C-alpha positions as CSV (number, residue, x, y, z in Angstrom):
1,M,0.3,0.2,-0.1
2,I,1.5,3.2,-1.1
3,D,0.1,6.8,0.4
4,A,-0.7,8.5,-2.7
5,A,-2.8,11.9,-4.2
6,T,-3.7,11.7,-7.8
7,I,-5.4,14.2,-10.1
8,T,-6.8,12.9,-13.6
9,R,-8.3,14.2,-16.3
10,N,-10.5,12.0,-18.5
11,T,-12.1,12.1,-21.7
12,I,-9.6,14.1,-23.9
13,A,-10.6,13.5,-27.7
14,G,-10.1,15.0,-31.0
15,N,-7.4,15.1,-33.9
16,G,-7.6,11.2,-33.7
17,V,-7.7,10.5,-30.0
18,L,-10.4,8.3,-29.5
19,N,-10.0,8.7,-25.7
20,G,-7.5,10.1,-23.5
21,R,-6.2,10.4,-19.7
22,M,-3.2,12.1,-17.7
23,T,-3.0,11.6,-14.2
24,A,-0.4,13.7,-12.3
25,V,0.7,11.4,-9.1
26,Y,2.0,12.6,-6.0
27,A,3.2,9.9,-3.6
28,W,4.7,10.5,-0.2
29,N,4.8,7.4,2.4
30,R,5.4,3.3,1.6
31,V,7.3,3.9,-1.5
32,T,9.4,0.5,-0.8
33,R,12.4,0.0,-3.4
34,F,14.3,-2.9,-4.4
35,D,16.8,-2.7,-2.2
36,G,17.9,-5.9,-0.6
37,N,16.5,-6.0,2.5
38,F,16.2,-2.5,3.5
39,S,12.6,-1.6,3.3
40,N,12.6,2.4,2.5
41,S,9.3,4.4,3.4
42,D,11.2,8.1,2.9
43,A,11.5,8.3,-0.9
44,E,8.7,10.8,-2.7
45,I,7.2,9.8,-6.3
46,Y,6.5,12.8,-8.9
47,G,5.2,11.4,-11.9
48,L,2.5,12.1,-14.9
49,F,0.9,9.1,-16.2
50,T,-0.6,9.2,-19.8
51,E,-3.2,7.0,-21.4
52,W,-4.5,7.5,-25.2
53,D,-7.0,5.6,-27.2
54,F,-7.0,5.6,-31.0
55,G,-8.3,3.6,-33.6
56,F,-5.5,1.4,-34.3
57,N,-3.7,1.6,-30.3
58,T,-3.6,2.3,-27.1
59,F,-0.7,3.8,-25.8
60,N,1.1,5.4,-22.9
61,L,3.6,7.9,-21.5
62,D,4.9,7.9,-18.2
63,V,7.2,9.8,-16.6
64,G,8.8,10.8,-13.1
65,F,11.1,11.6,-10.5
66,L,12.1,9.7,-7.7
67,D,13.4,11.5,-4.4
68,D,15.1,9.6,-1.8
69,D,18.4,10.9,-0.6
70,P,21.2,8.6,-0.6
71,R,22.3,7.5,2.8
72,G,24.6,5.3,4.2
73,I,24.3,2.3,6.0
74,N,26.6,-1.3,7.4
75,G,26.9,-3.5,3.9
76,G,25.4,-3.6,0.5
77,G,24.9,-0.7,-1.6
78,R,27.7,1.0,-3.4
79,N,30.5,2.4,-1.7
80,V,31.7,6.3,-1.6
81,G,34.0,7.8,0.2
82,G,34.7,4.2,2.5
83,E,30.7,4.6,3.2
84,R,28.1,2.5,1.9
85,V,25.2,4.1,0.2
86,I,21.5,2.8,-0.5
87,G,18.6,4.9,-1.9
88,G,19.5,7.9,-4.6
89,D,17.2,9.9,-6.6
90,M,15.8,8.6,-9.9
91,A,14.4,9.8,-12.8
92,F,12.5,6.8,-15.1
93,Y,9.6,6.8,-18.4
94,G,8.0,4.3,-20.0
95,I,6.1,4.0,-23.2
96,S,4.1,1.4,-24.5
97,S,1.8,0.8,-27.1
98,T,-1.0,-2.3,-27.3
99,Q,-2.8,-3.4,-30.6
100,R,-4.4,-6.1,-32.4
101,I,-2.7,-7.2,-35.6
102,V,-5.1,-8.8,-38.0
103,G,-3.0,-12.1,-40.0
104,Y,-3.9,-14.9,-41.8
105,D,-6.9,-16.8,-40.3
106,N,-6.1,-14.8,-36.7
107,T,-6.0,-12.1,-35.1
108,Y,-2.7,-11.9,-32.7
109,N,-2.7,-9.4,-29.1
110,T,0.7,-7.7,-28.9
111,R,2.2,-4.8,-26.7
112,F,5.2,-3.5,-26.7
113,H,7.0,-1.0,-24.2
114,V,10.1,0.5,-23.7
115,V,10.9,1.7,-20.1
116,G,14.0,3.2,-18.3
117,S,15.7,4.7,-15.5
118,H,18.5,7.3,-14.9
119,P,19.6,8.0,-11.2
120,T,21.1,11.0,-10.6
121,D,23.0,10.7,-7.6
122,G,24.8,7.9,-8.9
123,E,23.7,3.7,-8.9
124,T,22.9,2.7,-5.7
125,R,21.3,-1.2,-5.4
126,A,17.7,0.6,-5.6
127,A,18.4,3.4,-8.4
128,G,20.1,1.6,-11.7
129,E,21.0,2.8,-14.8
130,G,19.3,1.3,-17.8
131,T,16.6,0.4,-20.6
132,M,14.4,-2.5,-21.0
133,L,12.7,-3.5,-24.3
134,F,9.8,-5.5,-23.4
135,S,6.8,-7.6,-26.2
136,Q,4.5,-9.8,-25.7
137,M,2.0,-11.5,-28.3
138,S,-0.7,-14.1,-27.9
139,W,-3.5,-15.7,-30.0
140,T,-6.3,-18.6,-29.9
141,P,-5.4,-21.7,-32.9
142,H,-8.0,-20.8,-35.2
143,H,-11.3,-22.7,-34.8
144,G,-10.4,-23.1,-31.6
145,E,-10.1,-21.3,-27.9
146,D,-6.7,-22.4,-26.1
147,L,-4.0,-19.4,-26.4
148,I,-0.3,-19.5,-27.1
149,Y,1.6,-16.7,-26.3
150,I,4.8,-15.7,-26.9
151,N,6.9,-12.3,-24.8
152,G,10.2,-11.4,-24.5
153,F,12.5,-9.0,-23.1
154,W,16.0,-7.5,-23.3
155,S,17.6,-5.2,-20.9
156,I,20.2,-2.9,-21.6
157,D,22.1,-2.2,-18.4
158,R,20.8,-2.3,-15.1
159,F,16.9,-0.9,-15.8
160,T,15.5,-0.5,-12.1
161,S,11.6,0.1,-11.1
162,P,10.7,3.5,-8.9
163,A,9.1,1.7,-6.5
164,R,8.0,-2.3,-5.9
165,A,6.1,-4.6,-3.5
166,P,8.6,-6.4,-1.1
167,L,7.4,-9.8,-2.6
168,A,7.6,-8.8,-6.2
169,G,10.7,-9.5,-7.3
170,G,12.2,-7.6,-10.3
171,P,10.4,-6.0,-12.9
172,L,10.3,-9.4,-15.2
173,G,6.5,-11.0,-13.7
174,D,5.1,-10.4,-16.5
175,V,7.4,-12.1,-18.7
176,G,5.8,-15.6,-18.0
177,L,5.1,-17.8,-15.2
178,L,8.7,-18.8,-15.0
179,F,9.7,-15.0,-14.0
180,A,6.3,-14.0,-11.5
181,S,6.8,-14.3,-7.6
182,V,4.1,-16.2,-5.7
183,A,4.9,-14.0,-2.9
184,L,5.7,-16.1,-0.7
185,G,8.4,-14.9,1.7
186,R,11.5,-15.9,0.4
187,F,10.0,-18.4,-2.0
188,G,11.0,-16.6,-4.9
189,P,10.2,-17.8,-9.2
190,A,11.7,-20.5,-10.8
191,I,13.8,-18.2,-12.6
192,N,15.3,-14.9,-11.4
193,N,13.2,-12.4,-12.3
194,S,16.0,-8.9,-11.6
195,V,17.4,-7.4,-14.8
196,N,20.9,-6.9,-15.6
197,K,22.2,-6.8,-19.0
198,D,19.8,-9.8,-20.0
199,A,17.6,-11.3,-22.6
200,G,14.9,-14.4,-22.5
201,A,12.0,-14.9,-23.8
202,A,8.7,-17.0,-22.5
203,V,6.6,-19.3,-24.8
204,G,3.4,-20.9,-23.5
205,Y,0.3,-22.8,-24.6
206,Q,-3.4,-22.2,-22.4
207,M,-5.7,-25.2,-22.6
208,F,-9.3,-24.8,-21.7
209,F,-11.6,-27.8,-20.4
210,N,-14.9,-28.2,-19.1
211,D,-16.7,-25.1,-19.9
212,R,-13.7,-23.3,-18.7
213,R,-13.7,-24.5,-15.6
214,Q,-10.6,-26.2,-15.8
215,Q,-7.2,-24.8,-17.7
216,I,-3.4,-25.8,-17.9
217,V,-0.4,-24.2,-19.0
218,V,2.7,-25.3,-20.1
219,E,5.5,-23.0,-20.6
220,F,9.4,-22.9,-21.5
221,G,11.3,-20.0,-20.9
222,G,15.2,-19.2,-19.7
223,K,17.0,-16.1,-19.9
224,K,21.1,-15.3,-20.7
225,S,23.3,-12.5,-19.8
226,T,24.0,-10.1,-22.6
227,D,27.7,-9.4,-21.3
228,G,29.7,-12.7,-21.6
229,P,29.1,-14.7,-18.4
230,D,27.5,-18.5,-18.5
231,D,24.4,-17.8,-16.2
232,G,22.3,-18.8,-19.1
233,I,19.0,-20.5,-17.6
234,L,16.0,-22.2,-19.2
235,G,13.1,-24.0,-17.5
236,L,9.6,-25.6,-17.9
237,F,6.8,-24.7,-15.7
238,V,3.4,-26.7,-15.6
239,R,0.5,-24.9,-14.0
240,S,-3.2,-26.4,-13.3
241,Q,-6.2,-24.4,-12.2
242,T,-9.7,-26.2,-11.6
243,A,-12.8,-24.5,-10.1
244,V,-14.9,-26.3,-7.2
245,G,-17.8,-25.3,-6.6
246,Q,-18.9,-21.4,-6.9
247,N,-15.7,-19.9,-5.1
248,W,-12.5,-21.9,-4.7
249,I,-10.0,-22.7,-6.8
250,V,-7.0,-25.3,-7.1
251,I,-4.2,-24.5,-8.6
252,T,-0.9,-26.4,-8.6
253,D,2.7,-25.5,-9.6
254,A,5.5,-27.3,-11.3
255,F,8.5,-26.7,-12.3
256,V,12.1,-27.5,-13.6
257,A,15.3,-25.1,-14.0
258,K,19.0,-25.7,-15.2
259,Q,21.5,-22.9,-14.8
260,E,24.4,-22.9,-16.7
261,S,26.7,-21.5,-13.7
262,R,25.7,-24.2,-11.2
263,G,27.1,-27.4,-13.4
264,G,23.9,-27.8,-14.6
265,S,22.5,-28.6,-11.9
266,L,18.4,-28.9,-11.8
267,N,16.6,-26.6,-9.5
268,E,12.6,-28.1,-8.9
269,G,9.9,-27.0,-7.3
270,L,6.5,-28.2,-6.7
271,R,3.4,-25.6,-5.1
272,L,-0.5,-26.1,-4.0
273,E,-2.5,-23.5,-3.1
274,L,-6.1,-23.3,-2.6
275,L,-8.0,-19.9,-3.4
276,Y,-11.6,-18.7,-2.3
277,N,-12.5,-15.8,-4.4
278,F,-15.6,-13.9,-1.8
């Protein structure tokens, strides 16, 4: 939960714009940054977030500034004059476009993003210099109800989110189930979702059964450093979701992943979740 105040201007139209929205945001409390085990509630965010609907696509442009003075601690952060420093101010931006592309026998849902972060006090663990390119594409096979998706990313240097929930990890949760945090304490995703000169992708197939009361997702994906180290990792993820009655959902996850830098050893996991919807 972040304490924030917003002002929104809606229903902006004309010159090809079907509808536009602009929201000014000021957040002053409980802004949590991805900074190891250090939780910070003193940072403030000033931002302008916009969304524009056109006939072909929806376009988003977000800009902002995070005000958080760097400070010294024992351990972690960067070293400045013999002192460990964390926090730090950071400018950030995001550009995205969402559209449906008509192709042969199918319509393809696509999203393209460019996000960037620029620390103005020098880099720390919570403030990295970098840009990330991200794309998503999905479609339903002809005459079917299933879903196929292909997502990918390329991180140029070390993009850092201005704010992120403590259990969410890095910015790669939308790449796929292999990268998504399950929000169970230190139980992380199958593939680490922080970025630092990495590239990766996920390919998945979602199958529906029993009038969509049951679904199974099979996903294959991985990521690898673009800066030389042999730290590539590949993984396979299977998720089953079954509706029970009107309110319960049984979720079962299983994954296996193999990383180059650990001698090819396997990382395996199994999770069972009972979800109740009020």
